[in-house]
LUMVEX-684495 format. One record per residue (C-alpha): residue in one letter; residue number from 1; x, y, z. Coordinates in steps of 0.05 Angstrom, whole numbers, plus 5000, padded with zeros to 4 digits. Example, Ala and Ser with C-alpha at 12.3 -4.5 7.8 and 13.67 -1.06 7.14 Angstrom:
# LUMVEX-684495
PT aa   i    u    v    w
PT  a   1 5246 4910 5156
PT  s   2 5273 4979 5143
This chain:
# LUMVEX-684495
PT aa   i    u    v    w
PT  x   1 5000 5000 5000
PT  x   2 5028 5067 4979
PT  x   3 5041 5117 5036
PT  x   4 4990 5172 5046
PT  x   5 5012 5237 5015
PT  x   6 5008 5303 5053
PT  x   7 4997 5370 5017
PT  x   8 5011 5439 5045
PT  x   9 4966 5499 5037
PT  x  10 5017 5531 4991
PT  x  11 5016 5469 4945
PT  x  12 4940 5469 4943
PT  x  13 4938 5542 4923
PT  x  14 4989 5529 4868
PT  x  15 4944 5473 4842
PT  x  16 4884 5520 4842
PT  x  17 4923 5574 4806
PT  x  18 4941 5523 4751
PT  x  19 4869 5499 4749
PT  x  20 4843 5569 4731
PT  x  21 4875 5561 4662
PT  x  22 4868 5486 4653
PT  x  23 4816 5433 4664
PT  x  24 4811 5391 4726
PT  x  25 4836 5329 4691
PT  x  26 4897 5365 4662
PT  x  27 4913 5395 4730
PT  x  28 4908 5327 4763
PT  x  29 4956 5296 4712
PT  x  30 5005 5355 4717
PT  x  31 5011 5349 4793
PT  x  32 5002 5274 4796
PT  x  33 4942 5278 4842
PT  x  34 4870 5254 4840
PT  x  35 4819 5298 4803
PT  x  36 4772 5292 4863
PT  x  37 4824 5329 4905
PT  x  38 4825 5387 4856
PT  x  39 4749 5393 4859
PT  x  40 4750 5390 4936
PT  x  41 4804 5444 4940
PT  x  42 4764 5490 4894
PT  x  43 4707 5488 4944
PT  x  44 4757 5506 5000
PT  x  45 4793 5561 4962
PT  x  46 4772 5619 5009
PT  x  47 4790 5579 5071
PT  x  48 4858 5560 5040
PT  x  49 4874 5633 5025
PT  x  50 4856 5653 5096
PT  x  51 4898 5596 5124
PT  x  52 4959 5619 5083
PT  x  53 4952 5691 5108
PT  x  54 4931 5680 5181
PT  x  55 4966 5615 5199
PT  x  56 5021 5589 5153
PT  x  57 5027 5567 5080
PT  x  58 5066 5507 5104
PT  x  59 5007 5481 5144
PT  x  60 4972 5420 5115
PT  x  61 4902 5432 5142
PT  x  62 4857 5492 5144
PT  x  63 4829 5519 5209
PT  x  64 4781 5468 5239
PT  x  65 4804 5411 5195
PT  x  66 4822 5342 5219
PT  x  67 4792 5295 5269
PT  x  68 4753 5326 5327
PT  x  69 4777 5315 5399
PT  x  70 4738 5263 5438
PT  x  71 4718 5319 5486
PT  x  72 4734 5392 5476
PT  x  73 4709 5406 5547
PT  x  74 4758 5356 5576
PT  x  75 4817 5385 5537
PT  x  76 4799 5456 5560
PT  x  77 4795 5432 5633
PT  x  78 4860 5393 5626
PT  x  79 4896 5454 5596
PT  x  80 4873 5498 5654
PT  x  81 4897 5445 5703
PT  x  82 4967 5443 5671
PT  x  83 4973 5519 5669
PT  x  84 4951 5525 5741
PT  x  85 5004 5476 5765
PT  x  86 5058 5511 5724
PT  x  87 5039 5578 5754
PT  x  88 5057 5547 5821
PT  x  89 5122 5519 5790
PT  x  90 5098 5448 5801
PT  x  91 5121 5392 5754
PT  x  92 5073 5363 5702
PT  x  93 5095 5298 5669
PT  x  94 5066 5264 5608
PT  x  95 5042 5207 5651
PT  x  96 5006 5255 5698
PT  x  97 4968 5285 5639
PT  x  98 4946 5215 5617
PT  x  99 4921 5197 5687
PT  x 100 4885 5264 5696
PT  x 101 4851 5257 5628
PT  x 102 4826 5188 5646
PT  x 103 4796 5216 5710
PT  x 104 4763 5276 5676
PT  x 105 4732 5240 5616
PT  x 106 4672 5207 5651
PT  x 107 4652 5274 5681
PT  x 108 4648 5311 5614
PT  x 109 4582 5326 5579
PT  x 110 4607 5326 5507
PT  x 111 4641 5258 5506
PT  x 112 4642 5223 5439
PT  x 113 4634 5150 5455
PT  x 114 4636 5113 5521
PT  x 115 4708 5089 5519
PT  x 116 4769 5134 5521
PT  x 117 4842 5112 5521
PT  x 118 4893 5165 5539
PT  x 119 4945 5134 5493
PT  x 120 5011 5162 5472
PT  x 121 4982 5181 5405
PT  x 122 4925 5220 5439
PT  x 123 4976 5253 5485
PT  x 124 5020 5277 5427
PT  x 125 4959 5306 5391
PT  x 126 4933 5339 5454
PT  x 127 5001 5372 5468
PT  x 128 5005 5397 5396
PT  x 129 4933 5423 5395
PT  x 130 4943 5462 5459
PT  x 131 5013 5488 5447
PT  x 132 5048 5447 5501
PT  x 133 5115 5413 5496
PT  x 134 5163 5375 5541
PT  x 135 5213 5426 5569
PT  x 136 5277 5421 5610
PT  x 137 5275 5461 5675
PT  x 138 5319 5523 5682
PT  x 139 5344 5563 5741
PT  x 140 5314 5629 5761
PT  x 141 5376 5665 5736
PT  x 142 5368 5632 5668
PT  x 143 5294 5649 5662
PT  x 144 5299 5722 5682
PT  x 145 5366 5758 5686
PT  x 146 5333 5821 5714
PT  x 147 5338 5791 5784
PT  x 148 5414 5792 5777
PT  x 149 5426 5862 5750
PT  x 150 5428 5899 5817
PT  x 151 5473 5844 5846
PT  x 152 5521 5850 5787
PT  x 153 5525 5926 5792
PT  x 154 5537 5924 5867
PT  x 155 5591 5870 5858
PT  x 156 5628 5909 5804
PT  x 157 5627 5975 5841
PT  x 158 5650 5941 5906
PT  x 159 5708 5905 5872
PT  x 160 5730 5967 5833
PT  x 161 5727 6009 5897
PT  x 162 5770 5960 5935
PT  x 163 5822 5956 5881
PT  x 164 5825 6032 5875
PT  x 165 5825 6043 5951
PT  x 166 5882 5995 5964
PT  x 167 5919 6015 5900
PT  x 168 5922 5943 5877
PT  x 169 5955 5923 5812
PT  x 170 5925 5871 5765
PT  x 171 5975 5821 5792
PT  x 172 5944 5831 5862
PT  x 173 5875 5808 5839
PT  x 174 5862 5732 5839
PT  x 175 5801 5695 5813
PT  x 176 5788 5622 5832
PT  x 177 5736 5570 5815
PT  x 178 5727 5495 5823
PT  x 179 5702 5453 5765
PT  x 180 5685 5379 5762
PT  x 181 5724 5337 5711
PT  x 182 5700 5267 5697
PT  x 183 5742 5204 5690
PT  x 184 5703 5185 5629
PT  x 185 5672 5237 5582
PT  x 186 5632 5199 5530
PT  x 187 5595 5240 5479
PT  x 188 5523 5231 5457
PT  x 189 5539 5221 5383
PT  x 190 5579 5171 5342
PT  x 191 5596 5158 5270
PT  x 192 5559 5097 5242
PT  x 193 5534 5067 5177
PT  x 194 5478 5105 5143
PT  x 195 5411 5071 5152
PT  x 196 5428 5034 5216
PT  x 197 5364 5030 5258
PT  x 198 5396 5019 5326
PT  x 199 5456 5061 5348
PT  x 200 5481 5034 5414
PT  x 201 5537 5066 5455
PT  x 202 5574 5024 5506
PT  x 203 5598 5061 5568
PT  x 204 5656 5042 5613
PT  x 205 5615 5049 5677
PT  x 206 5658 5106 5705
PT  x 207 5616 5165 5680
PT  x 208 5599 5187 5751
PT  x 209 5671 5184 5776
PT  x 210 5702 5253 5777
PT  x 211 5757 5297 5804
PT  x 212 5752 5369 5825
PT  x 213 5800 5419 5794
PT  x 214 5809 5487 5826
PT  x 215 5834 5537 5774
PT  x 216 5861 5605 5794
PT  x 217 5895 5662 5757
PT  x 218 5914 5734 5767
PT  x 219 5888 5796 5732
PT  x 220 5953 5803 5693
PT  x 221 5943 5734 5662
PT  x 222 5989 5695 5708
PT  x 223 5964 5624 5719
PT  x 224 5969 5593 5788
PT  x 225 5980 5518 5798
PT  x 226 5918 5476 5786
PT  x 227 5894 5442 5849
PT  x 228 5866 5372 5835
PT  x 229 5823 5335 5886
PT  x 230 5815 5259 5877
PT  x 231 5766 5214 5912
PT  x 232 5808 5167 5955
PT  x 233 5871 5132 5929
PT  x 234 5917 5168 5979
PT  x 235 5979 5126 5963
PT  x 236 5972 5132 5888
PT  x 237 5960 5207 5894
PT  x 238 6022 5216 5937
PT  x 239 6064 5177 5887
PT  x 240 6039 5220 5829
PT  x 241 6046 5284 5869
PT  x 242 6120 5269 5880
PT  x 243 6131 5272 5805
PT  x 244 6093 5339 5794
PT  x 245 6120 5408 5811
PT  x 246 6069 5449 5772
PT  x 247 6006 5415 5800
PT  x 248 5981 5407 5871
PT  x 249 5945 5341 5887
PT  x 250 5899 5325 5945
PT  x 251 5845 5274 5964
PT  x 252 5778 5275 5999
PT  x 253 5724 5224 6015
PT  x 254 5677 5248 5960
PT  x 255 5724 5283 5912
PT  x 256 5699 5353 5928
PT  x 257 5731 5412 5963
PT  x 258 5719 5424 6037
PT  x 259 5744 5472 6091
PT  x 260 5810 5436 6103
PT  x 261 5826 5431 6028
PT  x 262 5809 5505 6018
PT  x 263 5859 5521 6074
PT  x 264 5909 5476 6039
PT  x 265 5896 5510 5972
PT  x 266 5908 5579 6003
PT  x 267 5974 5556 6033
PT  x 268 6002 5517 5973
PT  x 269 5974 5555 5914
PT  x 270 5964 5627 5936
PT  x 271 6015 5632 5992
PT  x 272 6024 5683 6047
PT  x 273 6049 5753 6036
PT  x 274 6080 5788 6095
PT  x 275 6100 5851 6057
PT  x 276 6076 5890 5997
PT  x 277 6006 5912 5977
PT  x 278 5942 5877 5996
PT  x 279 5909 5827 5949
PT  x 280 5838 5812 5929
PT  x 281 5810 5741 5921
PT  x 282 5748 5735 5878
PT  x 283 5708 5670 5882
PT  x 284 5636 5646 5888
PT  x 285 5593 5633 5950
PT  x 286 5611 5559 5955
PT  x 287 5603 5540 6028
PT  x 288 5677 5526 6041
PT  x 289 5695 5594 6011
PT  x 290 5655 5634 6061
PT  x 291 5661 5589 6122
PT  x 292 5689 5615 6187
PT  x 293 5749 5568 6181
PT  x 294 5768 5599 6114
PT  x 295 5759 5670 6140
PT  x 296 5803 5655 6200
PT  x 297 5857 5625 6155
PT  x 298 5859 5686 6110
PT  x 299 5877 5729 6171
PT  x 300 5941 5691 6183
PT  x 301 5989 5731 6140
PT  x 302 5958 5729 6070
PT  x 303 5945 5804 6066
PT  x 304 5884 5788 6025
PT  x 305 5812 5810 6023
PT  x 306 5753 5770 5996
PT  x 307 5701 5788 5943
PT  x 308 5644 5738 5936
PT  x 309 5607 5733 5870
PT  x 310 5532 5737 5887
PT  x 311 5489 5675 5877
PT  x 312 5462 5667 5807
PT  x 313 5514 5715 5778
PT  x 314 5574 5669 5766
PT  x 315 5559 5661 5692
PT  x 316 5561 5737 5685
PT  x 317 5620 5761 5728
PT  x 318 5663 5700 5746
PT  x 319 5722 5696 5698
PT  x 320 5726 5620 5701
PT  x 321 5653 5609 5683
PT  x 322 5653 5663 5629
PT  x 323 5720 5650 5594
PT  x 324 5762 5593 5621
PT  x 325 5720 5531 5632
PT  x 326 5695 5521 5561
PT  x 327 5764 5518 5530
PT  x 328 5793 5479 5589
PT  x 329 5741 5424 5585
PT  x 330 5743 5422 5509
PT  x 331 5817 5407 5513
PT  x 332 5804 5353 5566
PT  x 333 5753 5321 5519
PT  x 334 5804 5321 5462
PT  x 335 5855 5287 5507
PT  x 336 5804 5235 5528
PT  x 337 5784 5220 5455
PT  x 338 5857 5212 5436
PT  x 339 5868 5165 5494
PT  x 340 5808 5123 5472
PT  x 341 5834 5118 5401
PT  x 342 5902 5094 5422
PT  x 343 5917 5020 5431
PT  x 344 5956 4987 5487
PT  x 345 5949 5043 5538
PT  x 346 5887 5016 5574
PT  x 347 5873 4960 5624
PT  x 348 5812 4915 5631
PT  x 349 5776 4878 5686
PT  x 350 5769 4802 5688
PT  x 351 5700 4811 5657
PT  x 352 5730 4849 5598
PT  x 353 5707 4919 5618
PT  x 354 5755 4976 5605
PT  x 355 5780 5012 5666
PT  x 356 5780 5088 5671
PT  x 357 5843 5128 5659
PT  x 358 5892 5126 5717
PT  x 359 5907 5186 5760
PT  x 360 5974 5200 5728
PT  x 361 5941 5205 5660
PT  x 362 5886 5250 5686
PT  x 363 5937 5297 5717
PT  x 364 5973 5302 5650
PT  x 365 5907 5320 5617
PT  x 366 5892 5375 5668
PT  x 367 5962 5403 5662
PT  x 368 5959 5406 5586
PT  x 369 5889 5435 5585
PT  x 370 5908 5491 5634
PT  x 371 5971 5506 5595
PT  x 372 5931 5510 5530
PT  x 373 5891 5571 5553
PT  x 374 5918 5636 5524
PT  x 375 5946 5685 5575
PT  x 376 5912 5743 5539
PT  x 377 5845 5707 5545
PT  x 378 5854 5701 5620
PT  x 379 5876 5773 5627
PT  x 380 5817 5798 5586
PT  x 381 5768 5754 5626
PT  x 382 5779 5799 5686
PT  x 383 5760 5860 5644
PT  x 384 5700 5824 5612
PT  x 385 5673 5808 5681
PT  x 386 5682 5879 5705
PT  x 387 5734 5862 5758
PT  x 388 5795 5901 5735
PT  x 389 5760 5955 5693
PT  x 390 5775 6027 5711
PT  x 391 5735 6053 5770
PT  x 392 5719 6118 5733
PT  x 393 5675 6079 5683
PT  x 394 5719 6091 5622
PT  x 395 5723 6015 5608
PT  x 396 5651 5996 5624
PT  x 397 5637 5980 5551
PT  x 398 5683 5920 5558
PT  x 399 5638 5886 5610
PT  x 400 5604 5832 5568
PT  x 401 5539 5820 5607
PT  x 402 5523 5895 5604
PT  x 403 5531 5902 5529
PT  x 404 5472 5918 5485
PT  x 405 5433 5855 5468
PT  x 406 5456 5817 5530
PT  x 407 5407 5796 5585
PT  x 408 5434 5847 5635
PT  x 409 5443 5905 5586
PT  x 410 5399 5949 5630
PT  x 411 5453 5946 5684
PT  x 412 5500 5990 5642
PT  x 413 5460 6053 5659
PT  x 414 5452 6030 5731
PT  x 415 5527 6021 5737
PT  x 416 5540 6091 5710
PT  x 417 5491 6120 5761
PT  x 418 5525 6081 5817
PT  x 419 5593 6107 5797
PT  x 420 5566 6178 5795
PT  x 421 5536 6171 5864
PT  x 422 5600 6142 5891
PT  x 423 5642 6199 5862
PT  x 424 5595 6251 5891
PT  x 425 5600 6220 5961
PT  x 426 5676 6217 5955
PT  x 427 5678 6291 5935
PT  x 428 5634 6310 5995
PT  x 429 5680 6271 6042
PT  x 430 5741 6308 6014
PT  x 431 5706 6375 6024
PT  x 432 5688 6358 6095
PT  x 433 5760 6337 6109
PT  x 434 5784 6402 6079
PT  x 435 5738 6445 6122
PT  x 436 5759 6407 6184
PT  x 437 5832 6418 6167
PT  x 438 5821 6494 6158
PT  x 439 5782 6500 6223
PT  x 440 5835 6463 6262
PT  x 441 5889 6509 6234
PT  x 442 5849 6570 6252
PT  x 443 5843 6549 6324
PT  x 444 5914 6522 6333
PT  x 445 5952 6578 6297
PT  x 446 5914 6638 6327
PT  x 447 5933 6676 6391
PT  x 448 5901 6663 6459
PT  x 449 5856 6723 6451
PT  x 450 5831 6697 6383
PT  x 451 5816 6630 6415
PT  x 452 5775 6663 6470
PT  x 453 5738 6705 6420
PT  x 454 5722 6642 6377
PT  x 455 5695 6607 6439
PT  x 456 5653 6667 6459
PT  x 457 5620 6670 6391
PT  x 458 5599 6597 6398
PT  x 459 5570 6610 6467
């Protein structure tokens, strides 16, 4: 049996245009269609023209065409139920819709037939008719960036003020971020023969095994040593650490950073500074960054202040999230793919399953990926995130999230207003200090009689 053909509104109108100058039989032969279709489309000409203008010429049916729903009342009630749950941010699954429809059907007054099966086919048609689709949830920051604008402006002005106040150089500003790197990084696509119906990908079983890599760099582009946290394997980690001078290795029970490892990172990667200017450390609000133990540690000779990126704003003003991580992880993926393609460098279990890459190999991947990042990219990332831009606002156009067309573009004007307010307050403070200085000189430099006369006037 030949497959059923589907004709768009645009095609039907083309057929009718041809039919105005030719007979129905000639038109049918020209377009290889049945003559009965030409006669039916002639009767629907006005509706087809309206459908092309109001809906879409690529649509196959005119408005109202197709099979009627088993119950329009049920579909309207079901649509309201879905919208009401989504207004309260509650989850609605496809299975929930099928169950709810089965419950509602017996109560409806316009049911067509006694039996109703909320099948997958019915569900797909219902979703399409009512403009619903299966969506992946997003965070609040992703759905509406307006909530982050004031936080971003306050963060930029605070950081710029601290740098200007303490006369810090770009080399005194440090940004740090932890990122998870997986032992196995299989992709979702593969090359296979055209026409193959089943495309199966075999995994190694280590997709959930990961290490944490803490990356840090200075505003002048200087890269600090990557800090790699493995899950367990203390002896092996110590053996690998003895061979590496440009990487710091550590272990934890779950492979994530904690208070003690943050203290260790400060000591081994950042280091104390007993002399020289103060420094500024920029990182996110991860719990071990803002814990009391970390704050106490930073007071033990680091000469360093902390600037915490507000929640929901890391993808806008944290250099690692904005500029570093994409290239870093892409290089890791390339190293992993090259390792998979090589022969003789892997081990297998007794059951024939391939083991994940060993720790020494992973360390070499991290080292190479970190070295691959351009110094100028890192240096510019501090400008792009508004951290090392000039406090007078002359470089605000560099801040990426505040550029025209970006989600937080409205923050550009707000930032300029904040800088103007800050400058006005600073000017007032300077004037008050100047008046105090003059008054003190008047009193101290005058004679005793002048002092008595000044006091009498006040009385």
